[in-house]
PDB file of N, CA, C and O in Angstrom:
ATOM      1  N   MET A   1      97.075 123.020 160.660  1.00  0.00           N
ATOM      2  CA  MET A   1      98.318 122.273 160.815  1.00  0.00           C
ATOM      3  C   MET A   1      98.002 120.802 161.090  1.00  0.00           C
ATOM      4  O   MET A   1      97.131 120.498 161.906  1.00  0.00           O
ATOM      5  N   ALA A   2      98.684 119.913 160.433  1.00  0.00           N
ATOM      6  CA  ALA A   2      98.449 118.477 160.582  1.00  0.00           C
ATOM      7  C   ALA A   2      98.899 117.998 161.956  1.00  0.00           C
ATOM      8  O   ALA A   2      99.897 118.465 162.504  1.00  0.00           O
ATOM      9  N   VAL A   3      98.131 117.052 162.497  1.00  0.00           N
ATOM     10  CA  VAL A   3      98.447 116.448 163.786  1.00  0.00           C
ATOM     11  C   VAL A   3      98.624 114.951 163.564  1.00  0.00           C
ATOM     12  O   VAL A   3      97.750 114.287 163.007  1.00  0.00           O
ATOM     13  N   ARG A   4      99.764 114.431 164.008  1.00  0.00           N
ATOM     14  CA  ARG A   4     100.087 113.015 163.828  1.00  0.00           C
ATOM     15  C   ARG A   4      99.797 112.266 165.124  1.00  0.00           C
ATOM     16  O   ARG A   4     100.258 112.656 166.197  1.00  0.00           O
ATOM     17  N   LEU A   5      99.029 111.184 165.010  1.00  0.00           N
ATOM     18  CA  LEU A   5      98.697 110.363 166.172  1.00  0.00           C
ATOM     19  C   LEU A   5      99.416 109.028 166.107  1.00  0.00           C
ATOM     20  O   LEU A   5      99.583 108.439 165.040  1.00  0.00           O
ATOM     21  N   TYR A   6      99.837 108.565 167.279  1.00  0.00           N
ATOM     22  CA  TYR A   6     100.395 107.220 167.441  1.00  0.00           C
ATOM     23  C   TYR A   6      99.228 106.305 167.784  1.00  0.00           C
ATOM     24  O   TYR A   6      98.407 106.643 168.636  1.00  0.00           O
ATOM     25  N   VAL A   7      99.147 105.153 167.129  1.00  0.00           N
ATOM     26  CA  VAL A   7      98.112 104.166 167.422  1.00  0.00           C
ATOM     27  C   VAL A   7      98.827 102.863 167.741  1.00  0.00           C
ATOM     28  O   VAL A   7      99.452 102.262 166.867  1.00  0.00           O
ATOM     29  N   GLY A   8      98.737 102.427 168.988  1.00  0.00           N
ATOM     30  CA  GLY A   8      99.451 101.229 169.426  1.00  0.00           C
ATOM     31  C   GLY A   8      98.538 100.115 169.868  1.00  0.00           C
ATOM     32  O   GLY A   8      97.326 100.296 169.988  1.00  0.00           O
ATOM     33  N   ASN A   9      99.125  98.962 170.108  1.00  0.00           N
ATOM     34  CA  ASN A   9      98.442  97.739 170.523  1.00  0.00           C
ATOM     35  C   ASN A   9      97.432  97.290 169.467  1.00  0.00           C
ATOM     36  O   ASN A   9      96.366  96.765 169.787  1.00  0.00           O
ATOM     37  N   LEU A  10      97.790  97.509 168.207  1.00  0.00           N
ATOM     38  CA  LEU A  10      96.926  97.101 167.093  1.00  0.00           C
ATOM     39  C   LEU A  10      97.014  95.594 166.880  1.00  0.00           C
ATOM     40  O   LEU A  10      98.037  94.983 167.186  1.00  0.00           O
ATOM     41  N   PRO A  11      95.942  94.990 166.354  1.00  0.00           N
ATOM     42  CA  PRO A  11      96.032  93.575 165.976  1.00  0.00           C
ATOM     43  C   PRO A  11      97.105  93.415 164.890  1.00  0.00           C
ATOM     44  O   PRO A  11      97.286  94.306 164.060  1.00  0.00           O
ATOM     45  N   TYR A  12      97.800  92.300 164.898  1.00  0.00           N
ATOM     46  CA  TYR A  12      98.904  92.100 163.957  1.00  0.00           C
ATOM     47  C   TYR A  12      98.439  91.918 162.517  1.00  0.00           C
ATOM     48  O   TYR A  12      99.249  91.992 161.593  1.00  0.00           O
ATOM     49  N   ASN A  13      97.144  91.680 162.313  1.00  0.00           N
ATOM     50  CA  ASN A  13      96.633  91.523 160.949  1.00  0.00           C
ATOM     51  C   ASN A  13      96.067  92.826 160.378  1.00  0.00           C
ATOM     52  O   ASN A  13      95.445  92.811 159.316  1.00  0.00           O
ATOM     53  N   ILE A  14      96.274  93.945 161.063  1.00  0.00           N
ATOM     54  CA  ILE A  14      95.743  95.233 160.618  1.00  0.00           C
ATOM     55  C   ILE A  14      96.411  95.676 159.309  1.00  0.00           C
ATOM     56  O   ILE A  14      97.595  95.426 159.084  1.00  0.00           O
ATOM     57  N   THR A  15      95.626  96.334 158.461  1.00  0.00           N
ATOM     58  CA  THR A  15      96.167  96.892 157.214  1.00  0.00           C
ATOM     59  C   THR A  15      96.011  98.409 157.251  1.00  0.00           C
ATOM     60  O   THR A  15      95.252  98.942 158.060  1.00  0.00           O
ATOM     61  N   GLN A  16      96.727  99.094 156.377  1.00  0.00           N
ATOM     62  CA  GLN A  16      96.610 100.547 156.297  1.00  0.00           C
ATOM     63  C   GLN A  16      95.195 100.940 155.899  1.00  0.00           C
ATOM     64  O   GLN A  16      94.658 101.928 156.401  1.00  0.00           O
ATOM     65  N   THR A  17      94.589 100.172 155.001  1.00  0.00           N
ATOM     66  CA  THR A  17      93.218 100.457 154.566  1.00  0.00           C
ATOM     67  C   THR A  17      92.258 100.363 155.734  1.00  0.00           C
ATOM     68  O   THR A  17      91.404 101.234 155.908  1.00  0.00           O
ATOM     69  N   ARG A  18      92.386  99.320 156.533  1.00  0.00           N
ATOM     70  CA  ARG A  18      91.503  99.139 157.703  1.00  0.00           C
ATOM     71  C   ARG A  18      91.715 100.258 158.716  1.00  0.00           C
ATOM     72  O   ARG A  18      90.742 100.777 159.265  1.00  0.00           O
ATOM     73  N   LEU A  19      92.958 100.641 158.975  1.00  0.00           N
ATOM     74  CA  LEU A  19      93.252 101.714 159.912  1.00  0.00           C
ATOM     75  C   LEU A  19      92.637 103.027 159.419  1.00  0.00           C
ATOM     76  O   LEU A  19      92.104 103.808 160.207  1.00  0.00           O
ATOM     77  N   GLN A  20      92.716 103.256 158.129  1.00  0.00           N
ATOM     78  CA  GLN A  20      92.122 104.458 157.540  1.00  0.00           C
ATOM     79  C   GLN A  20      90.601 104.436 157.705  1.00  0.00           C
ATOM     80  O   GLN A  20      90.005 105.465 158.023  1.00  0.00           O
ATOM     81  N   GLU A  21      89.968 103.285 157.494  1.00  0.00           N
ATOM     82  CA  GLU A  21      88.513 103.154 157.662  1.00  0.00           C
ATOM     83  C   GLU A  21      88.087 103.451 159.092  1.00  0.00           C
ATOM     84  O   GLU A  21      87.038 104.055 159.317  1.00  0.00           O
ATOM     85  N   ILE A  22      88.888 103.034 160.050  1.00  0.00           N
ATOM     86  CA  ILE A  22      88.557 103.215 161.466  1.00  0.00           C
ATOM     87  C   ILE A  22      88.610 104.686 161.860  1.00  0.00           C
ATOM     88  O   ILE A  22      87.766 105.151 162.626  1.00  0.00           O
ATOM     89  N   PHE A  23      89.595 105.427 161.343  1.00  0.00           N
ATOM     90  CA  PHE A  23      89.791 106.808 161.776  1.00  0.00           C
ATOM     91  C   PHE A  23      89.167 107.863 160.852  1.00  0.00           C
ATOM     92  O   PHE A  23      89.044 109.020 161.253  1.00  0.00           O
ATOM     93  N   SER A  24      88.777 107.502 159.650  1.00  0.00           N
ATOM     94  CA  SER A  24      88.221 108.490 158.718  1.00  0.00           C
ATOM     95  C   SER A  24      86.919 109.139 159.195  1.00  0.00           C
ATOM     96  O   SER A  24      86.672 110.285 158.818  1.00  0.00           O
ATOM     97  N   PRO A  25      86.064 108.487 160.002  1.00  0.00           N
ATOM     98  CA  PRO A  25      84.853 109.175 160.468  1.00  0.00           C
ATOM     99  C   PRO A  25      85.131 110.419 161.326  1.00  0.00           C
ATOM    100  O   PRO A  25      84.243 111.254 161.499  1.00  0.00           O
ATOM    101  N   PHE A  26      86.336 110.550 161.857  1.00  0.00           N
ATOM    102  CA  PHE A  26      86.655 111.679 162.731  1.00  0.00           C
ATOM    103  C   PHE A  26      87.063 112.930 161.961  1.00  0.00           C
ATOM    104  O   PHE A  26      87.012 114.032 162.508  1.00  0.00           O
ATOM    105  N   GLY A  27      87.468 112.776 160.698  1.00  0.00           N
ATOM    106  CA  GLY A  27      87.874 113.935 159.913  1.00  0.00           C
ATOM    107  C   GLY A  27      88.760 113.545 158.751  1.00  0.00           C
ATOM    108  O   GLY A  27      89.006 112.366 158.496  1.00  0.00           O
ATOM    109  N   THR A  28      89.231 114.562 158.053  1.00  0.00           N
ATOM    110  CA  THR A  28      90.076 114.350 156.877  1.00  0.00           C
ATOM    111  C   THR A  28      91.456 113.859 157.303  1.00  0.00           C
ATOM    112  O   THR A  28      92.130 114.464 158.137  1.00  0.00           O
ATOM    113  N   LEU A  29      91.849 112.747 156.702  1.00  0.00           N
ATOM    114  CA  LEU A  29      93.136 112.135 157.038  1.00  0.00           C
ATOM    115  C   LEU A  29      94.200 112.505 156.020  1.00  0.00           C
ATOM    116  O   LEU A  29      93.920 112.710 154.839  1.00  0.00           O
ATOM    117  N   GLY A  30      95.422 112.585 156.512  1.00  0.00           N
ATOM    118  CA  GLY A  30      96.588 112.705 155.653  1.00  0.00           C
ATOM    119  C   GLY A  30      97.181 111.319 155.515  1.00  0.00           C
ATOM    120  O   GLY A  30      96.511 110.388 155.067  1.00  0.00           O
ATOM    121  N   GLU A  31      98.421 111.188 155.895  1.00  0.00           N
ATOM    122  CA  GLU A  31      99.126 109.911 155.796  1.00  0.00           C
ATOM    123  C   GLU A  31      98.660 108.929 156.873  1.00  0.00           C
ATOM    124  O   GLU A  31      98.494 109.303 158.034  1.00  0.00           O
ATOM    125  N   VAL A  32      98.454 107.679 156.480  1.00  0.00           N
ATOM    126  CA  VAL A  32      98.116 106.591 157.402  1.00  0.00           C
ATOM    127  C   VAL A  32      99.161 105.505 157.173  1.00  0.00           C
ATOM    128  O   VAL A  32      99.352 105.045 156.047  1.00  0.00           O
ATOM    129  N   THR A  33      99.839 105.098 158.252  1.00  0.00           N
ATOM    130  CA  THR A  33     100.931 104.144 158.122  1.00  0.00           C
ATOM    131  C   THR A  33     100.827 103.063 159.193  1.00  0.00           C
ATOM    132  O   THR A  33     100.652 103.365 160.374  1.00  0.00           O
ATOM    133  N   VAL A  34     100.936 101.803 158.776  1.00  0.00           N
ATOM    134  CA  VAL A  34     101.083 100.688 159.711  1.00  0.00           C
ATOM    135  C   VAL A  34     102.539 100.267 159.619  1.00  0.00           C
ATOM    136  O   VAL A  34     103.037  99.979 158.531  1.00  0.00           O
ATOM    137  N   ILE A  35     103.219 100.229 160.744  1.00  0.00           N
ATOM    138  CA  ILE A  35     104.640  99.866 160.766  1.00  0.00           C
ATOM    139  C   ILE A  35     104.748  98.341 160.708  1.00  0.00           C
ATOM    140  O   ILE A  35     104.140  97.626 161.504  1.00  0.00           O
ATOM    141  N   SER A  36     105.535  97.872 159.752  1.00  0.00           N
ATOM    142  CA  SER A  36     105.671  96.424 159.593  1.00  0.00           C
ATOM    143  C   SER A  36     107.140  96.010 159.664  1.00  0.00           C
ATOM    144  O   SER A  36     108.048  96.801 159.411  1.00  0.00           O
ATOM    145  N   ASP A  37     107.334  94.748 160.017  1.00  0.00           N
ATOM    146  CA  ASP A  37     108.668  94.172 160.091  1.00  0.00           C
ATOM    147  C   ASP A  37     109.241  94.087 158.676  1.00  0.00           C
ATOM    148  O   ASP A  37     108.569  93.611 157.761  1.00  0.00           O
ATOM    149  N   LYS A  38     110.468  94.543 158.497  1.00  0.00           N
ATOM    150  CA  LYS A  38     111.036  94.575 157.143  1.00  0.00           C
ATOM    151  C   LYS A  38     111.360  93.189 156.596  1.00  0.00           C
ATOM    152  O   LYS A  38     111.516  93.033 155.385  1.00  0.00           O
ATOM    153  N   PHE A  39     111.464  92.185 157.454  1.00  0.00           N
ATOM    154  CA  PHE A  39     111.769  90.844 156.984  1.00  0.00           C
ATOM    155  C   PHE A  39     110.518  90.017 156.740  1.00  0.00           C
ATOM    156  O   PHE A  39     110.391  89.382 155.692  1.00  0.00           O
ATOM    157  N   SER A  40     109.585  90.015 157.700  1.00  0.00           N
ATOM    158  CA  SER A  40     108.385  89.185 157.559  1.00  0.00           C
ATOM    159  C   SER A  40     107.239  89.928 156.877  1.00  0.00           C
ATOM    160  O   SER A  40     106.347  89.297 156.309  1.00  0.00           O
ATOM    161  N   GLY A  41     107.253  91.260 156.925  1.00  0.00           N
ATOM    162  CA  GLY A  41     106.163  92.041 156.356  1.00  0.00           C
ATOM    163  C   GLY A  41     104.962  92.142 157.280  1.00  0.00           C
ATOM    164  O   GLY A  41     103.992  92.831 156.965  1.00  0.00           O
ATOM    165  N   ARG A  42     105.018  91.465 158.413  1.00  0.00           N
ATOM    166  CA  ARG A  42     103.913  91.472 159.372  1.00  0.00           C
ATOM    167  C   ARG A  42     103.910  92.765 160.178  1.00  0.00           C
ATOM    168  O   ARG A  42     104.963  93.325 160.483  1.00  0.00           O
ATOM    169  N   SER A  43     102.711  93.229 160.517  1.00  0.00           N
ATOM    170  CA  SER A  43     102.577  94.440 161.327  1.00  0.00           C
ATOM    171  C   SER A  43     103.306  94.263 162.652  1.00  0.00           C
ATOM    172  O   SER A  43     103.323  93.174 163.226  1.00  0.00           O
ATOM    173  N   LYS A  44     103.908  95.351 163.129  1.00  0.00           N
ATOM    174  CA  LYS A  44     104.551  95.338 164.449  1.00  0.00           C
ATOM    175  C   LYS A  44     103.560  95.703 165.541  1.00  0.00           C
ATOM    176  O   LYS A  44     103.925  95.738 166.717  1.00  0.00           O
ATOM    177  N   GLY A  45     102.313  95.976 165.174  1.00  0.00           N
ATOM    178  CA  GLY A  45     101.287  96.266 166.173  1.00  0.00           C
ATOM    179  C   GLY A  45     101.129  97.746 166.487  1.00  0.00           C
ATOM    180  O   GLY A  45     100.494  98.106 167.478  1.00  0.00           O
ATOM    181  N   PHE A  46     101.704  98.609 165.648  1.00  0.00           N
ATOM    182  CA  PHE A  46     101.484 100.037 165.848  1.00  0.00           C
ATOM    183  C   PHE A  46     101.569 100.763 164.514  1.00  0.00           C
ATOM    184  O   PHE A  46     102.073 100.240 163.520  1.00  0.00           O
ATOM    185  N   GLY A  47     101.058 101.986 164.530  1.00  0.00           N
ATOM    186  CA  GLY A  47     101.076 102.782 163.311  1.00  0.00           C
ATOM    187  C   GLY A  47     100.830 104.242 163.629  1.00  0.00           C
ATOM    188  O   GLY A  47     100.815 104.649 164.791  1.00  0.00           O
ATOM    189  N   PHE A  48     100.639 105.024 162.581  1.00  0.00           N
ATOM    190  CA  PHE A  48     100.437 106.468 162.724  1.00  0.00           C
ATOM    191  C   PHE A  48      99.303 106.910 161.814  1.00  0.00           C
ATOM    192  O   PHE A  48      99.150 106.415 160.697  1.00  0.00           O
ATOM    193  N   VAL A  49      98.512 107.851 162.313  1.00  0.00           N
ATOM    194  CA  VAL A  49      97.420 108.432 161.553  1.00  0.00           C
ATOM    195  C   VAL A  49      97.577 109.946 161.627  1.00  0.00           C
ATOM    196  O   VAL A  49      97.726 110.504 162.714  1.00  0.00           O
ATOM    197  N   GLU A  50      97.544 110.601 160.494  1.00  0.00           N
ATOM    198  CA  GLU A  50      97.705 112.050 160.460  1.00  0.00           C
ATOM    199  C   GLU A  50      96.364 112.704 160.110  1.00  0.00           C
ATOM    200  O   GLU A  50      95.728 112.358 159.115  1.00  0.00           O
ATOM    201  N   PHE A  51      95.958 113.646 160.944  1.00  0.00           N
ATOM    202  CA  PHE A  51      94.734 114.407 160.713  1.00  0.00           C
ATOM    203  C   PHE A  51      95.100 115.807 160.252  1.00  0.00           C
ATOM    204  O   PHE A  51      96.082 116.384 160.720  1.00  0.00           O
ATOM    205  N   GLU A  52      94.310 116.352 159.334  1.00  0.00           N
ATOM    206  CA  GLU A  52      94.547 117.708 158.862  1.00  0.00           C
ATOM    207  C   GLU A  52      94.062 118.741 159.873  1.00  0.00           C
ATOM    208  O   GLU A  52      94.520 119.883 159.865  1.00  0.00           O
ATOM    209  N   ASP A  53      93.133 118.339 160.746  1.00  0.00           N
ATOM    210  CA  ASP A  53      92.524 119.266 161.700  1.00  0.00           C
ATOM    211  C   ASP A  53      92.812 118.825 163.135  1.00  0.00           C
ATOM    212  O   ASP A  53      92.633 117.654 163.471  1.00  0.00           O
ATOM    213  N   ALA A  54      93.254 119.751 163.978  1.00  0.00           N
ATOM    214  CA  ALA A  54      93.602 119.433 165.368  1.00  0.00           C
ATOM    215  C   ALA A  54      92.378 118.989 166.174  1.00  0.00           C
ATOM    216  O   ALA A  54      92.497 118.108 167.025  1.00  0.00           O
ATOM    217  N   GLU A  55      91.224 119.572 165.927  1.00  0.00           N
ATOM    218  CA  GLU A  55      90.007 119.177 166.657  1.00  0.00           C
ATOM    219  C   GLU A  55      89.596 117.751 166.318  1.00  0.00           C
ATOM    220  O   GLU A  55      89.150 117.007 167.192  1.00  0.00           O
ATOM    221  N   ALA A  56      89.744 117.368 165.048  1.00  0.00           N
ATOM    222  CA  ALA A  56      89.432 115.996 164.634  1.00  0.00           C
ATOM    223  C   ALA A  56      90.371 115.011 165.321  1.00  0.00           C
ATOM    224  O   ALA A  56      89.942 113.945 165.763  1.00  0.00           O
ATOM    225  N   ALA A  57      91.644 115.365 165.411  1.00  0.00           N
ATOM    226  CA  ALA A  57      92.628 114.511 166.081  1.00  0.00           C
ATOM    227  C   ALA A  57      92.286 114.363 167.553  1.00  0.00           C
ATOM    228  O   ALA A  57      92.356 113.265 168.104  1.00  0.00           O
ATOM    229  N   LYS A  58      91.913 115.471 168.194  1.00  0.00           N
ATOM    230  CA  LYS A  58      91.548 115.437 169.614  1.00  0.00           C
ATOM    231  C   LYS A  58      90.334 114.543 169.836  1.00  0.00           C
ATOM    232  O   LYS A  58      90.297 113.772 170.795  1.00  0.00           O
ATOM    233  N   SER A  59      89.354 114.642 168.965  1.00  0.00           N
ATOM    234  CA  SER A  59      88.158 113.810 169.063  1.00  0.00           C
ATOM    235  C   SER A  59      88.501 112.328 168.886  1.00  0.00           C
ATOM    236  O   SER A  59      87.969 111.476 169.597  1.00  0.00           O
ATOM    237  N   ALA A  60      89.385 112.028 167.945  1.00  0.00           N
ATOM    238  CA  ALA A  60      89.797 110.645 167.716  1.00  0.00           C
ATOM    239  C   ALA A  60      90.511 110.077 168.937  1.00  0.00           C
ATOM    240  O   ALA A  60      90.299 108.918 169.294  1.00  0.00           O
ATOM    241  N   ILE A  61      91.344 110.871 169.573  1.00  0.00           N
ATOM    242  CA  ILE A  61      92.044 110.421 170.781  1.00  0.00           C
ATOM    243  C   ILE A  61      91.027 110.117 171.878  1.00  0.00           C
ATOM    244  O   ILE A  61      91.088 109.062 172.509  1.00  0.00           O
ATOM    245  N   GLU A  62      90.092 111.041 172.105  1.00  0.00           N
ATOM    246  CA  GLU A  62      89.095 110.872 173.167  1.00  0.00           C
ATOM    247  C   GLU A  62      88.219 109.645 172.956  1.00  0.00           C
ATOM    248  O   GLU A  62      87.901 108.937 173.911  1.00  0.00           O
ATOM    249  N   LYS A  63      87.829 109.392 171.712  1.00  0.00           N
ATOM    250  CA  LYS A  63      86.899 108.289 171.425  1.00  0.00           C
ATOM    251  C   LYS A  63      87.598 106.938 171.242  1.00  0.00           C
ATOM    252  O   LYS A  63      87.034 105.895 171.575  1.00  0.00           O
ATOM    253  N   MET A  64      88.809 106.957 170.721  1.00  0.00           N
ATOM    254  CA  MET A  64      89.452 105.699 170.343  1.00  0.00           C
ATOM    255  C   MET A  64      90.492 105.179 171.336  1.00  0.00           C
ATOM    256  O   MET A  64      90.790 103.984 171.328  1.00  0.00           O
ATOM    257  N   ASN A  65      91.048 106.032 172.183  1.00  0.00           N
ATOM    258  CA  ASN A  65      92.030 105.553 173.151  1.00  0.00           C
ATOM    259  C   ASN A  65      91.350 104.582 174.108  1.00  0.00           C
ATOM    260  O   ASN A  65      90.402 104.949 174.804  1.00  0.00           O
ATOM    261  N   GLY A  66      91.830 103.358 174.141  1.00  0.00           N
ATOM    262  CA  GLY A  66      91.256 102.324 174.993  1.00  0.00           C
ATOM    263  C   GLY A  66      90.134 101.537 174.333  1.00  0.00           C
ATOM    264  O   GLY A  66      89.607 100.597 174.929  1.00  0.00           O
ATOM    265  N   ALA A  67      89.759 101.908 173.108  1.00  0.00           N
ATOM    266  CA  ALA A  67      88.687 101.204 172.397  1.00  0.00           C
ATOM    267  C   ALA A  67      89.129  99.788 172.023  1.00  0.00           C
ATOM    268  O   ALA A  67      90.309  99.526 171.794  1.00  0.00           O
ATOM    269  N   ASP A  68      88.155  98.894 171.969  1.00  0.00           N
ATOM    270  CA  ASP A  68      88.412  97.504 171.603  1.00  0.00           C
ATOM    271  C   ASP A  68      88.462  97.378 170.087  1.00  0.00           C
ATOM    272  O   ASP A  68      87.530  97.786 169.393  1.00  0.00           O
ATOM    273  N   LEU A  69      89.539  96.820 169.580  1.00  0.00           N
ATOM    274  CA  LEU A  69      89.684  96.547 168.156  1.00  0.00           C
ATOM    275  C   LEU A  69      90.137  95.105 168.015  1.00  0.00           C
ATOM    276  O   LEU A  69      91.290  94.779 168.298  1.00  0.00           O
ATOM    277  N   ASP A  70      89.234  94.248 167.580  1.00  0.00           N
ATOM    278  CA  ASP A  70      89.521  92.817 167.421  1.00  0.00           C
ATOM    279  C   ASP A  70      90.092  92.198 168.692  1.00  0.00           C
ATOM    280  O   ASP A  70      91.032  91.405 168.636  1.00  0.00           O
ATOM    281  N   GLY A  71      89.519  92.566 169.841  1.00  0.00           N
ATOM    282  CA  GLY A  71      89.936  91.986 171.111  1.00  0.00           C
ATOM    283  C   GLY A  71      91.133  92.651 171.764  1.00  0.00           C
ATOM    284  O   GLY A  71      91.622  92.174 172.788  1.00  0.00           O
ATOM    285  N   ARG A  72      91.609  93.739 171.192  1.00  0.00           N
ATOM    286  CA  ARG A  72      92.755  94.459 171.775  1.00  0.00           C
ATOM    287  C   ARG A  72      92.343  95.886 172.071  1.00  0.00           C
ATOM    288  O   ARG A  72      91.704  96.537 171.244  1.00  0.00           O
ATOM    289  N   ASN A  73      92.706  96.377 173.250  1.00  0.00           N
ATOM    290  CA  ASN A  73      92.431  97.769 173.604  1.00  0.00           C
ATOM    291  C   ASN A  73      93.553  98.625 173.035  1.00  0.00           C
ATOM    292  O   ASN A  73      94.693  98.569 173.496  1.00  0.00           O
ATOM    293  N   ILE A  74      93.209  99.423 172.020  1.00  0.00           N
ATOM    294  CA  ILE A  74      94.241 100.202 171.349  1.00  0.00           C
ATOM    295  C   ILE A  74      94.610 101.452 172.143  1.00  0.00           C
ATOM    296  O   ILE A  74      93.826 101.958 172.947  1.00  0.00           O
ATOM    297  N   ILE A  75      95.801 101.924 171.897  1.00  0.00           N
ATOM    298  CA  ILE A  75      96.331 103.131 172.535  1.00  0.00           C
ATOM    299  C   ILE A  75      96.404 104.202 171.449  1.00  0.00           C
ATOM    300  O   ILE A  75      96.984 103.982 170.386  1.00  0.00           O
ATOM    301  N   VAL A  76      95.810 105.361 171.725  1.00  0.00           N
ATOM    302  CA  VAL A  76      95.839 106.457 170.757  1.00  0.00           C
ATOM    303  C   VAL A  76      96.254 107.723 171.491  1.00  0.00           C
ATOM    304  O   VAL A  76      95.596 108.138 172.445  1.00  0.00           O
ATOM    305  N   ASN A  77      97.339 108.331 171.049  1.00  0.00           N
ATOM    306  CA  ASN A  77      97.770 109.616 171.603  1.00  0.00           C
ATOM    307  C   ASN A  77      98.570 110.383 170.559  1.00  0.00           C
ATOM    308  O   ASN A  77      98.903 109.852 169.500  1.00  0.00           O
ATOM    309  N   GLU A  78      98.872 111.632 170.871  1.00  0.00           N
ATOM    310  CA  GLU A  78      99.637 112.436 169.927  1.00  0.00           C
ATOM    311  C   GLU A  78     101.056 111.877 169.837  1.00  0.00           C
ATOM    312  O   GLU A  78     101.700 111.601 170.849  1.00  0.00           O
ATOM    313  N   ALA A  79     101.519 111.722 168.611  1.00  0.00           N
ATOM    314  CA  ALA A  79     102.850 111.149 168.386  1.00  0.00           C
ATOM    315  C   ALA A  79     103.929 112.118 168.836  1.00  0.00           C
ATOM    316  O   ALA A  79     103.805 113.330 168.664  1.00  0.00           O
ATOM    317  N   ARG A  80     104.979 111.575 169.407  1.00  0.00           N
ATOM    318  CA  ARG A  80     106.148 112.389 169.764  1.00  0.00           C
ATOM    319  C   ARG A  80     106.953 112.650 168.501  1.00  0.00           C
ATOM    320  O   ARG A  80     106.892 111.871 167.550  1.00  0.00           O
ATOM    321  N   PRO A  81     107.705 113.738 168.488  1.00  0.00           N
ATOM    322  CA  PRO A  81     108.561 114.002 167.320  1.00  0.00           C
ATOM    323  C   PRO A  81     109.579 112.887 167.132  1.00  0.00           C
ATOM    324  O   PRO A  81     110.065 112.304 168.102  1.00  0.00           O
ATOM    325  N   LYS A  82     109.892 112.601 165.892  1.00  0.00           N
ATOM    326  CA  LYS A  82     110.871 111.566 165.576  1.00  0.00           C
ATOM    327  C   LYS A  82     112.244 112.003 166.069  1.00  0.00           C
ATOM    328  O   LYS A  82     112.682 113.120 165.794  1.00  0.00           O
ATOM    329  N   GLU A  83     112.922 111.118 166.800  1.00  0.00           N
ATOM    330  CA  GLU A  83     114.248 111.432 167.325  1.00  0.00           C
ATOM    331  C   GLU A  83     115.311 111.040 166.321  1.00  0.00           C
ATOM    332  O   GLU A  83     115.172 110.055 165.596  1.00  0.00           O
ATOM    333  N   ASP A  84     116.375 111.826 166.289  1.00  0.00           N
ATOM    334  CA  ASP A  84     117.511 111.485 165.432  1.00  0.00           C
ATOM    335  C   ASP A  84     118.239 110.284 166.025  1.00  0.00           C
ATOM    336  O   ASP A  84     118.499 110.227 167.227  1.00  0.00           O
ATOM    337  N   ARG A  85     118.558 109.333 165.166  1.00  0.00           N
ATOM    338  CA  ARG A  85     119.307 108.161 165.626  1.00  0.00           C
ATOM    339  C   ARG A  85     120.791 108.434 165.460  1.00  0.00           C
ATOM    340  O   ARG A  85     121.201 109.077 164.494  1.00  0.00           O
ATOM    341  N   PRO A  86     121.603 107.949 166.399  1.00  0.00           N
ATOM    342  CA  PRO A  86     123.049 108.155 166.256  1.00  0.00           C
ATOM    343  C   PRO A  86     123.581 107.375 165.055  1.00  0.00           C
ATOM    344  O   PRO A  86     123.090 106.292 164.736  1.00  0.00           O
ATOM    345  N   SER A  87     124.569 107.930 164.412  1.00  0.00           N
ATOM    346  CA  SER A  87     125.181 107.284 163.257  1.00  0.00           C
ATOM    347  C   SER A  87     126.013 106.097 163.717  1.00  0.00           C
ATOM    348  O   SER A  87     126.642 106.137 164.774  1.00  0.00           O
ATOM    349  N   THR A  88     126.009 105.034 162.907  1.00  0.00           N
ATOM    350  CA  THR A  88     126.825 103.871 163.236  1.00  0.00           C
ATOM    351  C   THR A  88     128.161 103.918 162.518  1.00  0.00           C
ATOM    352  O   THR A  88     128.952 102.979 162.597  1.00  0.00           O
ATOM    353  N   GLY A  89     128.409 105.018 161.814  1.00  0.00           N
ATOM    354  CA  GLY A  89     129.679 105.168 161.105  1.00  0.00           C
ATOM    355  C   GLY A  89     129.790 104.258 159.910  1.00  0.00           C
ATOM    356  O   GLY A  89     130.895 103.944 159.468  1.00  0.00           O
ATOM    357  N   GLY A  90     128.645 103.823 159.371  1.00  0.00           N
ATOM    358  CA  GLY A  90     128.665 102.967 158.185  1.00  0.00           C
ATOM    359  C   GLY A  90     128.873 101.505 158.488  1.00  0.00           C
ATOM    360  O   GLY A  90     128.893 100.679 157.575  1.00  0.00           O
ATOM    361  N   ARG A  91     129.028 101.169 159.754  1.00  0.00           N
ATOM    362  CA  ARG A  91     129.228  99.762 160.130  1.00  0.00           C
ATOM    363  C   ARG A  91     127.903  99.133 160.523  1.00  0.00           C
ATOM    364  O   ARG A  91     126.988  99.822 160.976  1.00  0.00           O
ATOM    365  N   SER A  92     127.807  97.849 160.351  1.00  0.00           N
ATOM    366  CA  SER A  92     126.619  97.131 160.800  1.00  0.00           C
ATOM    367  C   SER A  92     126.910  96.527 162.173  1.00  0.00           C
ATOM    368  O   SER A  92     128.061  96.384 162.585  1.00  0.00           O
ATOM    369  N   PHE A  93     125.849  96.187 162.846  1.00  0.00           N
ATOM    370  CA  PHE A  93     125.994  95.575 164.178  1.00  0.00           C
ATOM    371  C   PHE A  93     126.120  94.070 164.056  1.00  0.00           C
ATOM    372  O   PHE A  93     125.599  93.468 163.118  1.00  0.00           O
ATOM    373  N   GLY A  94     126.802  93.478 164.993  1.00  0.00           N
ATOM    374  CA  GLY A  94     126.886  92.022 165.079  1.00  0.00           C
ATOM    375  C   GLY A  94     127.991  91.398 164.235  1.00  0.00           C
ATOM    376  O   GLY A  94     128.152  90.178 164.250  1.00  0.00           O
ATOM    377  N   GLY A  95     128.732  92.176 163.523  1.00  0.00           N
ATOM    378  CA  GLY A  95     129.800  91.604 162.700  1.00  0.00           C
ATOM    379  C   GLY A  95     131.157  92.047 163.163  1.00  0.00           C
ATOM    380  O   GLY A  95     131.280  92.795 164.133  1.00  0.00           O
ATOM    381  N   ARG A  96     132.179  91.589 162.474  1.00  0.00           N
ATOM    382  CA  ARG A  96     133.547  91.991 162.844  1.00  0.00           C
ATOM    383  C   ARG A  96     134.057  93.036 161.911  1.00  0.00           C
ATOM    384  O   ARG A  96     135.188  93.499 162.061  1.00  0.00           O
TER     385      ARG A  96
END
């Protein structure tokens, strides 16, 4: 069963390719995603890495949580399930 990890406090210049390179030594990866701002395209400083094997994910958490990446101590832990967002009823915020 795939295990999804949250990776936070990433450098803002991180790419999905670089994130994949960092975590691939721990095991076979599934989806690797860096979350970026939809307007600027710049990384928001966090992402997700999916491992196919639970032991590989556990090893990555143990070795990488708190590790220095380009001067930033990254945070690595098991991702929480995605929460449902309340519907806005088709309206946008900030307008009349």
